[in-house]
MIVO-374307 format. One line per 4 residues: number of its first residue (from 1); their letters; for each residue x, y, z of C-alpha. Coordinates in Angstrom, 1 decimal, decimal comma. Layout:
% MIVO-374307
NUM) a) X/Y/Z; ...
//
This chain:
% MIVO-374307
1) myak) 92,5/72,2/-99,3; 93,6/68,6/-99,9; 91,3/66,9/-97,4; 88,6/65,8/-99,9
5) ffgl) 91,2/64,7/-102,5; 92,4/62,1/-100,0; 89,0/61,2/-98,6; 89,5/63,1/-95,3
9) qrep) 86,9/65,0/-93,3; 89,4/67,6/-92,1; 93,2/68,3/-92,4; 95,0/65,8/-90,1
13) fsia) 98,3/67,5/-89,5; 97,6/70,9/-87,9; 100,3/72,0/-85,4; 97,6/73,2/-83,0
17) pdpr) 97,6/71,1/-79,7; 94,2/69,4/-80,4; 93,7/66,6/-77,8; 91,5/64,7/-80,3
21) ylfm) 94,7/63,9/-82,3; 96,8/63,0/-79,3; 98,8/59,9/-80,1; 99,1/57,9/-76,9
25) sarh) 102,5/56,3/-77,3; 103,9/54,6/-74,2; 105,8/57,9/-73,5; 102,7/60,1/-73,8
29) real) 100,7/57,7/-71,5; 103,4/57,9/-68,9; 103,5/61,7/-69,2; 99,8/62,0/-68,8
33) ahll) 99,9/59,6/-65,8; 102,5/61,8/-64,1; 100,3/64,9/-64,4; 97,2/63,0/-63,2
37) ygvr) 99,2/61,6/-60,3; 100,3/65,1/-59,4; 96,7/66,2/-58,9; 96,1/63,5/-56,4
41) gggg) 99,6/63,6/-54,9; 99,0/66,0/-52,1; 100,5/69,2/-53,5; 104,0/70,4/-54,4
45) fvll) 105,5/70,5/-57,9; 105,2/68,2/-60,9; 107,7/68,6/-63,7; 107,1/67,7/-67,4
49) tgei) 109,9/68,4/-69,8; 110,5/67,6/-73,5; 112,1/68,9/-76,7; 110,4/71,6/-78,7
53) gagk) 107,4/70,1/-80,5; 107,5/66,8/-78,6; 103,8/67,1/-77,6; 104,0/68,6/-74,1
57) ttvc) 101,3/71,1/-74,6; 99,0/68,5/-76,3; 99,5/66,2/-73,3; 98,7/69,1/-71,0
61) rcfl) 95,4/69,9/-72,9; 94,4/66,2/-72,6; 95,2/66,4/-68,9; 93,0/69,5/-68,5
65) eqvp) 90,1/67,6/-70,0; 90,5/64,9/-67,4; 90,9/67,1/-64,3; 88,3/66,1/-61,6
69) rrcn) 85,2/68,3/-61,4; 86,1/69,5/-57,9; 89,4/70,9/-59,0; 90,1/74,6/-59,8
73) vayi) 92,7/75,1/-62,5; 94,7/78,2/-63,4; 96,6/78,0/-66,7; 99,5/80,3/-67,4
77) fnpk) 100,8/80,1/-71,0; 103,0/83,3/-70,9; 105,3/83,0/-67,9; 107,8/85,7/-68,9
81) qtve) 106,5/88,1/-66,3; 107,6/89,8/-63,1; 106,6/88,4/-59,7; 103,8/90,8/-59,3
85) ellk) 102,5/90,3/-62,9; 102,5/86,5/-62,4; 100,7/86,7/-59,1; 98,0/88,9/-60,7
89) sicd) 97,7/86,4/-63,6; 97,2/83,6/-61,2; 94,6/85,5/-59,2; 92,8/86,4/-62,5
93) dfrv) 92,7/82,8/-63,7; 91,4/81,6/-60,3; 89,0/84,5/-60,4; 90,2/85,8/-57,1
97) pter) 89,5/89,5/-56,6; 92,3/91,7/-55,4; 90,9/95,2/-55,3; 92,2/97,9/-53,0
101) pgnd) 90,4/100,9/-51,5; 90,9/104,0/-53,6; 92,9/104,1/-56,8; 96,0/102,3/-55,5
105) spta) 97,0/99,2/-57,5; 97,2/95,9/-55,6; 100,7/95,0/-54,4; 102,3/91,5/-54,5
109) kdhv) 101,3/91,0/-50,9; 97,7/91,8/-51,7; 97,7/89,2/-54,4; 99,3/86,6/-52,1
113) daln) 96,9/87,3/-49,2; 93,9/87,0/-51,5; 95,2/83,8/-53,1; 95,9/82,2/-49,7
117) afll) 92,4/83,1/-48,5; 91,0/81,5/-51,7; 93,0/78,3/-51,1; 91,8/78,0/-47,6
121) rtha) 88,2/78,6/-48,5; 88,2/76,1/-51,4; 90,0/73,5/-49,3; 87,3/73,8/-46,6
125) igqn) 84,6/72,8/-49,1; 86,6/69,9/-50,5; 88,1/71,5/-53,7; 91,6/71,1/-55,0
129) nvlv) 93,6/73,8/-56,8; 96,1/73,3/-59,6; 98,3/75,9/-61,3; 99,7/74,9/-64,7
133) idea) 102,6/76,9/-66,1; 103,6/76,2/-69,7; 106,9/77,3/-71,2; 108,2/77,3/-67,6
137) qmls) 111,9/77,4/-68,7; 111,2/81,2/-69,2; 110,5/81,7/-65,5; 113,1/83,8/-63,7
141) tdvl) 114,7/82,7/-60,4; 112,7/85,3/-58,4; 109,4/84,0/-59,9; 110,3/80,4/-59,2
145) eqlr) 111,1/81,3/-55,6; 107,8/83,0/-55,2; 106,0/79,9/-56,6; 107,8/77,8/-54,0
149) lltn) 106,5/80,2/-51,3; 103,0/79,8/-52,6; 103,2/76,0/-51,8; 104,0/76,8/-48,1
153) letn) 100,3/77,0/-47,3; 99,4/73,5/-46,2; 97,4/71,3/-43,8; 98,6/68,3/-41,9
157) erkl) 97,7/66,1/-44,8; 98,5/68,1/-48,0; 99,6/71,3/-49,6; 96,8/73,5/-50,8
161) lqii) 98,3/74,4/-54,2; 99,6/71,9/-56,8; 101,9/73,5/-59,4; 102,7/71,8/-62,7
165) ligq) 105,7/73,1/-64,6; 105,9/72,3/-68,3; 109,0/73,3/-70,3; 111,9/72,5/-72,4
169) pelr) 114,9/70,4/-71,2; 116,7/73,5/-69,9; 114,1/73,7/-67,1; 115,7/70,6/-65,6
173) dmla) 119,0/72,4/-65,6; 117,5/75,4/-63,9; 116,1/73,4/-61,1; 119,5/71,8/-60,6
177) rpel) 121,0/75,2/-59,5; 122,0/75,4/-55,9; 119,8/78,4/-55,3; 116,7/76,4/-56,3
181) eqla) 117,5/73,4/-54,2; 114,5/74,0/-51,9; 112,1/74,0/-54,9; 113,7/70,9/-56,4
185) qrvi) 113,1/69,0/-53,2; 109,4/69,7/-53,5; 109,1/68,1/-56,9; 107,0/65,0/-56,3
189) aryh) 107,0/63,7/-59,9; 109,0/64,5/-63,0; 109,0/63,1/-66,5; 110,9/63,9/-69,7
193) leal) 108,9/63,3/-72,9; 111,2/61,7/-75,6; 110,7/61,9/-79,3; 108,9/59,1/-81,2
197) tare) 110,7/56,1/-82,6; 110,7/55,2/-86,3; 107,9/52,7/-85,7; 105,9/55,1/-83,5
201) tmqy) 106,3/57,8/-86,2; 104,5/55,5/-88,8; 101,8/54,7/-86,2; 101,5/58,4/-85,4
205) irhr) 100,9/59,3/-89,1; 98,3/56,5/-89,5; 96,6/57,6/-86,3; 96,2/61,2/-87,3
209) ltka) 94,9/60,3/-90,7; 92,4/57,9/-89,2; 91,2/60,6/-86,7; 90,7/62,9/-89,7
213) gltt) 88,4/60,4/-91,3; 90,6/58,2/-93,6; 89,0/54,9/-94,4; 91,3/53,8/-97,2
217) avpf) 95,0/53,0/-97,4; 97,5/55,4/-96,0; 98,5/57,9/-98,8; 102,2/57,6/-97,8
221) etqa) 104,7/55,1/-99,1; 106,6/53,2/-96,4; 109,9/54,7/-97,6; 108,3/58,2/-97,5
225) mqri) 107,3/57,7/-93,8; 110,8/56,5/-93,0; 112,3/59,6/-94,6; 109,9/61,7/-92,6
229) ytla) 111,1/60,1/-89,4; 114,7/60,8/-90,4; 114,1/64,4/-91,3; 111,8/65,1/-88,3
233) rgvp) 113,9/63,1/-85,8; 110,6/61,8/-84,4; 109,4/65,2/-83,1; 105,6/65,3/-83,6
237) rrin) 105,5/69,0/-84,6; 108,1/68,5/-87,3; 106,2/65,4/-88,5; 103,0/67,4/-88,8
241) llcd) 104,7/70,2/-90,8; 106,3/67,7/-93,2; 103,2/65,5/-93,6; 100,9/68,5/-94,2
245) rall) 103,2/70,0/-96,9; 103,8/66,6/-98,5; 100,0/66,0/-98,8; 99,6/69,4/-100,3
249) gaya) 102,4/68,7/-102,7; 100,8/65,4/-103,7; 97,5/67,1/-104,2; 99,0/69,8/-106,4
253) sgkp) 100,7/67,1/-108,5; 97,5/65,0/-108,7; 99,3/62,0/-107,1; 97,3/59,7/-104,8
257) tvdl) 100,3/58,9/-102,7; 103,3/60,7/-101,2; 106,7/59,4/-102,3; 110,3/60,2/-101,4
261) kivd) 110,6/63,0/-104,0; 107,6/64,7/-102,6; 108,8/64,4/-99,0; 112,2/65,9/-99,9
265) kaaa) 110,6/68,8/-101,7; 108,3/69,4/-98,7; 111,3/69,3/-96,3; 113,2/71,9/-98,4
269) evlg) 110,1/74,1/-98,3; 109,2/73,6/-94,6; 112,6/73,0/-92,9; 114,9/74,6/-95,5
273) nral) 117,7/73,0/-97,5; 119,7/72,6/-94,4; 117,4/69,8/-93,4; 118,3/67,8/-96,4
277) rarw) 122,0/68,7/-96,0; 121,8/67,5/-92,4; 120,4/64,2/-93,6; 123,2/63,7/-96,0
281) rwhr) 125,8/64,7/-93,4; 124,2/62,2/-91,1; 125,0/59,4/-93,6; 128,1/60,7/-95,2
285) parw) 130,5/60,0/-92,3; 129,4/56,4/-92,3; 130,2/56,1/-96,0; 133,6/57,8/-95,5
289) rvaa) 134,4/55,5/-92,6; 133,6/52,4/-94,8; 135,6/53,7/-97,7; 138,5/54,6/-95,5
293) algl) 138,4/51,2/-93,9; 138,4/49,4/-97,2; 141,3/51,5/-98,5; 143,4/50,9/-95,5
297) glvl) 142,6/47,2/-95,7; 143,7/47,1/-99,3; 147,0/48,9/-98,5; 147,7/46,6/-95,5
301) gavl) 146,8/43,6/-97,7; 149,3/44,7/-100,4; 152,1/45,2/-97,8; 151,5/41,9/-96,2
305) fgva) 151,3/40,2/-99,6; 154,7/41,7/-100,6; 156,3/40,6/-97,3; 154,9/37,1/-97,6
309) sval) 156,2/36,9/-101,3; 159,8/37,8/-100,3; 159,7/35,4/-97,4; 158,4/32,6/-99,7
313) dasr) 161,1/33,3/-102,3; 163,8/33,1/-99,7; 162,5/29,9/-98,3; 162,5/28,3/-101,8
317) qppa) 166,2/29,1/-102,5; 168,8/26,2/-102,1; 171,0/26,5/-99,0; 174,1/27,1/-101,1
321) aata) 172,4/29,9/-103,1; 171,1/31,5/-99,9; 174,7/31,4/-98,4; 176,2/32,9/-101,5
325) qrqa) 173,5/35,6/-101,5; 174,3/36,5/-97,9; 178,1/36,6/-98,6; 177,5/38,8/-101,7
329) gk) 175,5/41,1/-99,5; 178,4/41,4/-97,2
//
């Protein structure tokens, strides 16, 4: 809607994981390198975690575009399944038939046997096999154990199935459980994708606008981009939501640039008023601490000043007067 108004060929801040818009920060490059290493690492598990909206799925899509030609990939994006359902999904993605004679449905053993035969057959002709599971924090313990068992098939040089688990931070906690110790020992690479810094957030906004066809100045004031970083906490998906709504708001107002007022209004619409309250709560304790420190300093200063004044007056009195004052006090 606003693309032509800002001289763009397409809208730059879609929340869809489009690899064309992937901003390769140092963290994203490391994350992608870990996934690519896993393909060549001889099998086992590779773990990629990150906060919601940090860009894990986008990195994964970029990885899938760079997978070697002689590599078969199965991608599971809905892992909330039983053991048998997941095995069937894996076989379907690898295009492994698991039909049984008659009308009986294939069992879990049928799926595993067919999958093992497929892995051996493809290995014999020099092909690798990679299983990618997104939202892996939703996997049950039973399913994780079954995945571990799938990696048991191996040659003297390598395992025949590489499994990449992508999920939220709680996935790391899951693998730290004692009952999953055997699986954890098979993780050959792990990486946690952190949020962007303030500087990276500004670079990210410019990057996506450029990819969308921008050839003029960035239509965001510097303070507006700093506010976006504060509100989004450096999370790319939140940045996209805020920037998209802010550009729409600027377009509706006929303004060529996005300012602080437009960003705050966009935040209230997209993130809710709690986002703005959270921002003020973030700064308010600091202001209170400063005010309290100043107040305490003034009180202590007044007390010390009073004590010093009394001592000074006493020191200025003649010896006789001081003696008489002490006797009178008695």
